[in-house]
C-alpha positions, 0 to 999 in steps of 0.5 A: 477464496484462497490466502497467502502470507507474505513478508514484503521487501522494503516499499514505498507508499505514496497517497494518490490524494495529498502526495505524502510519501513513506517507507515501510516493510509490510506484511501482506496477506494476498487474497485470490477470489473466485474470479481470480482478482489479486486483493493485497491487505498490507499490515504493520505492527498488527493494523491494516494499511495502507491508510495514508498518515497524514489525511487518512486516505485509502487511495494508495499505491505501492512503488518502489523504493527511492520514486516517490520523490517524482510523484505529486497529488492528484488535481482536484 
């Protein structure tokens, strides 16, 4: 597996479970597996992200800044 490290531009994160959104500039480790699938792992202050700080869900999407005000939580 190949891995690269990059500094992310400021972005927003959105929890698909509870609808919570937050902003940050994250370090990203990009890993490419043997099938060519790219897996990003986000880090902030040495902690792995994204995990929703409100509900601890892993169902997170990265969106451009300013886009989370129009998002809605997933319906049960």
